[in-house]
C-alpha positions in Angstrom: 120.1 254.7 137.7 122.1 257.3 135.8 121.7 257.5 132.1 125.2 257.4 130.5 126.8 257.7 127.2 130.4 256.8 126.5 132.3 259.3 124.3 135.8 258.8 122.8 138.5 261.0 124.3 138.4 263.2 121.2 134.7 263.8 121.5 133.3 266.9 123.3 130.3 267.0 125.5 127.2 268.0 123.5 125.6 271.3 124.4 122.0 271.5 125.4 121.2 273.0 122.1 122.7 270.0 120.3 120.9 267.6 122.5 117.6 269.3 121.8 118.3 269.3 118.0 119.1 265.6 118.2 115.8 264.9 119.7 113.8 267.1 117.3 111.8 264.6 115.3 109.9 266.8 112.9 112.3 266.3 110.0 112.7 262.6 110.7 109.0 261.8 111.4 108.1 261.1 107.7 110.8 258.4 107.6 109.7 257.1 111.0 106.1 256.9 109.7 107.1 255.0 106.6 109.1 252.5 108.7 106.1 252.1 111.1 103.8 251.4 108.2 106.2 248.8 106.9 106.4 247.0 110.3 102.6 247.1 110.7 102.2 245.5 107.3 104.2 242.5 108.5 102.2 241.8 111.6 99.4 239.3 112.1 96.6 241.1 113.8 92.8 241.1 114.5 93.5 240.1 118.1 90.2 241.5 119.3 88.1 238.7 117.8 86.6 236.3 120.3 85.9 233.5 117.9 82.2 233.2 118.8 79.0 234.5 117.3 77.9 238.0 118.3 78.1 241.7 117.2 80.9 242.7 114.9 82.0 243.0 111.3 84.0 239.8 110.8 82.2 236.8 109.2 81.9 233.9 111.5 79.7 231.3 109.9 76.3 230.6 108.2 73.6 228.8 110.3 70.0 227.8 109.5 67.4 230.5 109.9 65.2 230.0 113.0 61.5 230.8 112.8 60.8 234.0 114.7 64.0 235.8 113.8 63.9 239.1 111.9 63.8 238.5 108.1 66.5 241.1 107.5 69.0 238.7 109.1 68.6 236.2 106.2 71.6 236.0 103.8 69.6 235.6 100.6 72.7 234.9 98.4 73.7 232.0 100.5 70.1 230.8 100.9 69.7 230.8 97.1 72.1 227.9 96.8 69.7 225.3 98.3 66.2 225.0 99.8 67.0 226.4 103.2 67.3 229.9 104.6 70.6 230.9 106.2 71.7 233.6 108.6 75.2 235.1 108.3 76.6 235.2 111.8 79.4 237.7 112.7 82.1 237.1 115.1 81.8 238.6 118.6 84.2 241.5 118.8 84.7 243.7 121.8 86.7 246.9 121.1 89.4 247.6 123.6 91.2 250.8 124.5 95.0 250.6 124.2 97.0 253.4 125.7 100.5 254.2 124.7 103.3 256.1 126.3 106.5 256.6 124.3 109.6 257.8 126.2 111.2 260.8 124.4 113.5 262.0 127.2 117.1 262.8 126.5 118.6 259.4 127.2 116.4 258.0 124.3 118.5 259.9 121.8 121.5 257.6 122.2 122.7 255.5 119.3 125.9 253.5 118.9 127.6 252.2 115.8 126.1 248.7 116.6 122.5 249.8 116.4 120.2 250.1 113.4 118.5 253.2 114.9 118.5 255.4 117.9 116.4 254.4 120.8 113.9 257.2 120.2 113.4 256.3 116.6 112.9 252.7 117.4 110.5 253.6 120.2 108.4 255.7 117.8 108.4 253.1 115.0 107.2 250.4 117.5 104.6 252.7 119.0 103.2 253.9 115.7 103.3 250.4 114.1 101.5 248.8 117.0 98.9 251.6 117.1 98.2 251.1 113.4 97.9 247.4 114.0 95.5 247.7 116.9 93.2 250.2 115.2 93.1 248.0 112.1 92.0 245.2 114.4 89.1 247.2 115.8 90.7 248.7 118.8 90.8 252.3 120.0 94.2 253.9 120.7 95.1 256.8 122.9 98.3 258.4 124.3 98.6 258.9 128.0 98.4 262.6 128.8 98.4 263.6 125.1 95.5 262.2 123.1 92.1 260.6 124.0 91.3 257.2 122.5 90.6 257.1 118.8 89.8 254.6 116.1 90.8 256.0 112.8 92.8 254.7 109.9 95.1 257.7 110.2 96.0 256.9 113.8 99.8 256.7 113.1 99.8 260.1 111.4 97.7 261.7 114.1 100.0 260.3 116.8 103.0 261.6 114.9 101.5 265.1 114.7 100.7 265.1 118.5 104.3 263.9 119.3 105.9 266.6 117.2 103.8 269.3 118.7 104.4 268.2 122.3 107.6 269.5 124.0 106.8 268.7 127.6 107.4 265.0 127.3 111.1 265.6 126.5 111.6 266.1 130.2 109.6 263.1 131.4 111.1 259.6 131.5 108.0 258.0 133.0 104.3 258.5 132.0 102.1 261.1 133.6 99.0 260.3 135.7 96.1 259.8 133.3 92.7 258.3 133.5 92.9 254.6 132.6 89.8 252.4 132.9 89.5 248.8 134.0 90.2 246.4 131.2 92.2 248.9 129.2 95.6 247.9 127.9 98.7 250.1 128.6 101.9 249.8 126.6 104.9 251.7 127.9 108.0 251.9 125.7 111.2 253.3 127.3 114.7 252.4 128.3 113.4 252.2 131.9 116.6 253.4 133.4 114.7 255.3 136.0 115.0 254.4 139.7 113.1 251.1 140.4 110.8 252.7 143.0 109.6 255.2 140.4 108.9 252.5 137.9 107.1 250.5 140.6 104.9 253.6 141.5 103.9 253.9 137.8 103.0 250.2 137.5 101.1 250.2 140.7 99.1 253.3 139.8 98.0 251.9 136.5 97.3 248.4 137.9 95.2 249.8 140.7 92.7 251.0 138.2 92.3 247.5 136.8 94.2 248.0 133.6 96.7 245.5 132.2 100.2 246.7 131.1 103.1 245.8 128.9 106.6 247.2 129.3 108.9 247.3 126.3 112.5 248.1 127.2 114.5 249.6 124.4 118.2 248.9 124.7 121.2 249.9 122.6 123.7 247.0 122.3 126.5 249.2 123.7 124.5 250.0 126.8 124.0 246.3 127.4 127.6 245.1 126.8 129.7 248.1 127.7 132.5 247.0 125.3 135.1 249.6 126.4 138.6 249.4 127.6 141.1 251.8 129.3 139.9 255.3 130.2 136.4 256.5 129.3 134.2 259.4 130.1 130.5 258.9 130.9 127.9 261.7 130.4 124.4 262.0 131.8 122.5 263.5 128.9 119.6 264.6 131.1 121.4 266.1 134.1 124.5 267.3 132.3 126.9 265.5 134.7 130.0 263.6 133.6 132.2 260.9 135.1 135.8 260.0 134.0 136.8 256.4 134.8 140.3 255.0 134.6 139.6 251.3 134.2 136.6 250.7 131.9 137.0 246.9 132.1 136.6 246.9 135.9 133.9 249.5 135.9 132.1 247.6 133.1 131.8 244.4 135.1 130.1 246.3 137.9 127.9 248.1 135.4 126.7 244.9 133.8 125.8 243.4 137.1 123.8 246.5 138.1 122.0 246.4 134.7 121.1 242.7 135.2 119.9 243.3 138.7 117.8 246.3 137.6 116.1 244.3 134.8 115.5 241.3 137.0 113.7 243.6 139.4 111.5 245.1 136.7 110.7 241.7 135.4 109.6 240.5 138.9 107.6 243.7 139.3 105.7 243.1 136.1 105.2 239.4 136.8 103.6 240.1 140.2 101.1 242.4 138.5 100.4 240.0 135.6 102.0 242.4 133.2 104.4 241.5 130.4 108.0 242.6 130.0 109.9 242.7 126.6 113.5 243.7 126.0 114.2 244.9 122.5 117.7 245.6 121.3 118.1 248.2 118.6 120.4 246.0 116.5 117.4 243.7 115.9 114.5 244.4 113.5 111.6 246.4 114.9 109.2 243.8 113.6 110.5 241.2 116.1 109.4 243.3 119.1 106.2 244.4 117.5 105.1 240.8 116.8 106.1 239.8 120.4 104.0 242.5 121.9 101.0 241.7 119.7 101.3 238.0 120.7 101.6 238.9 124.4 98.6 241.2 124.3 96.5 238.4 122.6 97.7 235.8 125.1 96.9 238.1 128.1 93.4 238.4 126.7 93.1 234.7 126.2 92.7 235.2 122.4 94.9 233.7 119.7 96.1 236.2 117.1 94.6 235.7 113.6 96.4 236.3 110.3 95.6 239.1 108.0 
């Protein structure tokens, strides 16, 4: 499906240099990072907890000491309150690996007057905020084809540095082949305007390794509604092609039908594989999509998210 942008008659087609500059994020990344931190701070997380006794750092409960256990397991402060000895049990926590792929191809640079941010900025804010949240909850986070899994409080900053340094991904609108293990989580954030068969190939490749995935489709409200009339000119930002149409109303009806069909097909594809599918519009707060993804990941694991 072609990636299109509607320009007024008085607008000129942006040059490749202008397109590249629009997608250069080095100058904007500090602001993106601050917004990602703000979104992360609003999320309920700790979804890795299994709510049963085991190895971990989160307190679960006190229980009476059993003869034969190692003495170093006794919690002497709690035991001093009465005549019994108690053991502090920790909650069972299994660290997962969460892989991200954040689409930075040319079509993601689009932003309309109805949006709060461009698709690329919203994609990065969501990705960095979710990464920060997962690491804070005990997970490891990696980037497909760019960064091995890490668990560090600086995960958002490290990802931002990797993204700014990488130029190859500007040409890719779907993730590269990368090693993903069984039980890993994969979160793909894109406008998913690629041909359906290419999206299906990506989903099948990841699923075949036993990983579970979550697609987050980023949509500018103008791309969804196509609120234009009269003559219009459409430009493919990636291929450099243009199309002039004489009746935007008539063309728009066909366009909206194709968009709906495309989304329905993606949703069915993810449903068959047990994946989740989220549509996020850039005129809505980033926190809405972030919270939904966190909840869907927790639900897929069979774990209820806990508050901070």
